[in-house]
Structures are given as C-alpha cells and as structure tokens.
N, C-alpha and C positions, 0 to 999 in steps of 0.2 A: 716275283721285285716288278716287272713292269708293268702288270696289270697293274698291281696295287697304288703304284704311280699316278698310273690313270686314273684309276679310282679316284684318291687323293686330291690331282687336280679338277678334278669336275667337280669334285665337294666344294674347293675354294669357290673356283667359280660360282657355283650355286651362292654362297655367300657371299663377295661381290654384287653379285647382278640382285639378291634379293636387300640388302642392304643401299643398294645404288637406288635401289625402286622409295626403298623406304624415305630418303634422302629430300629424293624430288616431290616426294608428297608433302613434306614438312615445308622444302620452300616453296611450295604451291600454295600451301595454304596461308603462306607469309605473305604473298602476295596478292593473294586474294584479301585479307585485312587491308592491306593498301588501299587496295584497290576498293575499299568495304563492300566486298562482297561476301558475306559473312557466312552464310548460308554453305555456297562452295567451299569457302576455307574450313568451316567445320566438318564437310563432306571429306575432303583432303588430309583433315587433321586425322579422322574417323579412321580414312585409310591406313596412317601414317602406324598408330599406336595398335590395330588387327596386325601389320607386318611385324610389329615391335614392341608387345605392350611395355618391354624395361626401356623404352624412350624418354624420359625425363622431359626434353624439350618440345615431343608429340604434344605432351599431354597439357605443357602449360602453351603452345600454342591453341588448343581444341577449349582451353580454359579462357583465355585471350577470346576468343571467336565468341564462345558462349555467352561472355558478358555480354559483348556486343547488343548480342540479339536480347536480354535482358532475362536470359535461360542461369540463372543463379545457384540453385542446386546442381545443376550439372557444373557449371564454372567454378564452384567448392572443388568438388567430388576429384576434376581434372588437376585444379590447382596443390589439393591436396598429393593427389597421384605424383606429379610430378616435384613436389617436396620429398615427397617419401624416397624418391628414386634418387632426387639429387637437389643438394644445396644453390646450385647455382643459380638460380632464378627467384631466389627468396626476397631483394630487393625489389621487382617487378613486381611478383606476385601482393606481399603486403602492399604496393602502393594499389594496386586495383581494388586490392580488399578493403582499403582504408578506404578509396573511394566511391565504390559503390555502397557499402556500409553508411556511409553519411549520407546520400542519397536517400537510400530507404528509408531511413531510419528520421530525416526531412517530411519524407513523402507519410511516414506512420503519424506524425504527428501532425499533418495537413488534415490526415484522415480522421482522428480522435476529435479536432476541431468545430468537424463536420459531422459530427455524430458516424462515421463510417467505419463500424466496430470491426468490422469482417476483415475491410480492406487494413484496419492500422496491424489487425493480428498476423494477415499474412507477410506485412512488410517488420513486423519485429520479430516476426520467427525466422524470417529469413537473413536479416542479421545477426541471429543468435547462430544459423547455421554457417556466415560467414565467420563471426569472429564470436566462438562459445566464453571468452575469458572475458568481454566487457559486459559490464556490469547494468550499463544503463537501458541496452536493450531489455536485461530481464523486466528492469525495476519499471517502464513501460510496457512491457507486454501484461504486465501483475495491475498495471493501472483498465489495464484494455478487460482483462475476465472481471477486476471488480465493478466497470463498467456494465459486464455481461451478467453481473447477480452470478459470479463463478469463483466465490469466493477461495474455494478448497482449490482447486487451480492456482490463484494470485496468491496463495500463501507460498506454497512450493517456488513459486519464482520468486517473489521476496526473498526468501529464502535464500535462492542461489543467488543473488542478486548481492547479500549482506554477506557471505562466505567468499565472495570475490572483493567486497570492500564494507571489510567488521567498522569500517570509523564513519561510514557514511549514516547519520544517527537521523535523519531524516526519511532512509527508508525504516530501520528499526520501530521510531513511531508510529511509523503507516504499518508497518506488522502486526506489531500491539494492540491500531487500533480496529484491525479488522477482527483480532481472538477477542477482543470487547466485543464489539459488535456483535461476534458468533456464539456469546456466553460461552468463549474457553479462558476463563477468569485465569486457569494457572498457567496458562502458555504465556493470555498476556503480562500476569504480575509478574513471569521470569524473562522475559521481552524487556518493560519497561524497569526491571530493577538494573539488567544491564547497560542501559541508558541512562542509568542513574551515574554509574561506576563512571561513566568519560564525557556526558554533558558539565556545564558550566551550571553552579548553581545559580536558580534565579532565570535563565537563559529559557527562551521555547519550550527548545523541546524534554528538555527537567522540570519545569512546571506540567506538563504535557503528561509524564511522565509517572508524575507523584500522586496528582491528581485521579490519572486512573489507575494505579494501584489501589489508595483508598476506596476508589468507585469497586473496584474488582472487589474488594474483600467484602466493602459494603453488601452488594447482590449476593456473595457468597453466603453473607449471614455471619461472619465474623468479625462479629460489634466491637473487638477490643483491637483487634487490629487493626480495623480501619479506623479505628478513633486515636491510634498511635498514629496513623499513617497521617490522618488528616491535618493534627498538630504540628506535623513535618514539615507539610505542607504550608500550612500559615508562617510557617519561617519564612519562609520565602517572598510568600504575598502575605502579610497577616490581614489584610481587608477586601480577602475575597471573598464576596458574598455567598458562594455557593458551600465554600468549603464551609464556613461559619454555621449555614441553616442547615447542612448534612449532621452538622457535629450535633448541635440544636435537638435536632430530628433521633439522631443515636441517643442520646443522653435520654430524649425522652422516652425510647422504649425500652430503656433499662432503667426508670424511674428516678432518673436524678433529677429531678426535676429544677433545683435551683438553677444546678447547669445549664440545661436545658435555657429557661429564661433567661440566662446571663448572654447565651450565644444567639438567641432568636434578636436578646433587645440590640448587640454590637450591629446585626443585621441593619436593624431600624435607623440604628444610627447615622448609620451610611446611607442608608437609603429608606427614609421616612414614609416614602407611598408602596412599598413594598410588604403587598397584598396578606401573601402566607404567613409571612414570621409574622406580622399585626397578630394574625387569626391563631397561630400555633400559641405564640407566645400566652394568649387567653384560655386558651385549650389548657397550655401546661400552670395557671393559675386556679383552674377550676379545679383541676385535680389536685391542687393543694389547699382547697377551699378558701381561696382568697380571691371570695367575686367581687368586691370593691375593687382590687388591684388590677380585676379583668376588665371590669365594664372600659375603660376609655379606649383601650386597645380593640375590644368586639365593636366598639364608637366606632371608631377609624377603619375598623372594614368593612363593614356595612357603609361607609361613604365612597369607600373606596372601590367597592363592588356591590352595590345597592339590592343586587339580584342570589346575593349568599343565603342557600336557606339554612346551613349551618351558623353562619354570623347570628344572622337575627335569633334561630333557636337559642344560640346562647345567650347571648345576650340577654332575651326575654329569663333565662333561668338566674341569670346576676342580678337582672332589676326585681324579680322575687325577693331572692336570697336577702339583699338590703332593704328590702319594707319598702321599694318604687313597687306599689302594685300598678298605677296604670298605665306606664310605663312598662310594664314586664306583659300586658293584659294587650297592648298594641305590638308589641313585637312580635310577641305568640302570634296573632293575627299575620302578620307579612309575613313571620315564616311560615305557617301554614295554608297562603299562597303562591306560597315557590315552594314548597314541599314536594319531592321527587313521585312521580307515579310507581 
C-alpha cells in the first residue's frame, strides 16, 4: 500500500509539473505577442500545443501569432482547432477572421484592378479558407477564373456562391451568361428561367434572362420555342430592335415572309439607318417575287453601305424584273466590282 501511494504521488507530481510547464509556454507566447515578437510567440505556443494538444487556449494564441505574420492558413487551422476544443474564444476568433477577411478581400480587388490575377486568386482562396460561408469571395474568385479563361472553374464557384445566397440574381445572370458563352444552352436556359421566377418584369436581370433564353433556343435550332420566347421578351420591351430583327430572321427561315417583313419593317421604323433590316426586307420581298416593293429597300441599303455586293446584285435583279434595264445593268456592273473572290 505504501509503495502504491508513493507511485501515485509521483504521478501526480508529474502531472502538475507538465501542466505548469505548458501554462508557462502559453503565458510566454502571450507576452511575446505583446512585445510584437511573433516568431517567438509561435515557438512558445507550439511548445504548449506539443505538451497538451487539447489546450484550446494554446491553439488560440498560436492562431493570433500566425495571423500577425500573415500565415493565414495556419492561423485558420489553429483557430478552428481552438473552437473545436472550446467555444471560449469564439468572439475573439470571429473578430480576427473578419478583420483579415476584409483586408484580404480588398487586396484581391486591388489585384484584379491591376490585372495581377494570380495574386487576386491567392487572396480570395485565403478568404474562402477563412470564412467558407461568405459568398462574396466565391463570386470574386469566379471572376478571376473567368478573366483567366477558366470558365469551368468559374462555373463551380458561381454555383457555390448561389447556394450561399440564392436571392442574388446578379450572380445567377452571370452564371447563365457563362453557360451561354460556352454553348451550354440547356444549363443557360435553366439558370435564366430561375431568374425569371424572382426578378421584377422589365428589370435589367429579367430582360437579360429572357433575351438569352430566346437566343439559346434560337441557337439550339428550336425555332418555335425561340419565337415564343422572343414575343415574351417583347412584352417587357416592345421596341427592342434585336428582338424584332431576330423574330424577322426566324420567320424568314420558316418561309413566313409576310411576318418576316413586318418585323424587319418595325426595326426600320425605329431606326431607318439599320442596314441589315433594309437588306432583309428586300430579300423577303424578292422571295415573294415583289420586286417593285423591294427596290426602295435595296436602294436604301446600298446608300447606307455602298460596298455591299448582295445589295447591288439583288437591286440589279429587281430593276431587270420591273423593266428598268439600264439601271439593272449598272447595278450588276457595280456588284461585279464588289464580287467576293
């Protein structure tokens, strides 16, 4: 019994000894932080952690010191471990993370403005490591990857940002535009349609979304769906020349010539100097063998663009068809000068 008591007492003494040593290391680390000797503070804090890995205070102090020297990944690791062990320092840790997050975020923005994209990428990755549930860093990091022409990475980052803030329609529209640019039309349509359920009709995000849904269907070759969506878009912006022009083009492809002419003429009413619409009205009228009606549109087209081969050639055909042979010959001669090789 006596020997057992002696061993127990020795063990107790050892525990007191090691605990006291660890506490001294943490205290020393705190003193070194006050003295702005951060390397020594890190050294002492790590000694304390080595002695007792479950000491939340030691991890917290280590995180403080790592933050002061800009070792933010190690800071995050230390702070996160401290919080896992104890919530005691949650307020202080939140303060430091928010402070450094803001500093890094602004440095990233400066780097983007200066076209220092690798630097910006590093700053925003640190932001995400620091506060992973703040969507702003994902959005800006996605922009960096877009500028680096790494759209596949940007897409995943925008999706994470949207998951964190589903009501930010600007992010959704940006993602939809990337899908559209990458010819991922199904994904673009799905993204833009989600925007339409949330955006105010007539707002910029609403208009962009419905336009690009229409364009996506158009480029996918689904003409009926494209026409339907173009009309829906015109409800919010009835004088949009691009929408009217594209409707005219689709009607022409469907051989709905009267509808096509109507749309192109609406564009011309809005902008008499629209060369392509003048040309396309003429083309639709020729298809309908309405040569006399086509002439003024082709005459306007060649006035707007005297170097258009198609304009002069079709104008020559119209002149010949209505019996104005001399004008036809002259127009053919001009077309021959402009004929593509």
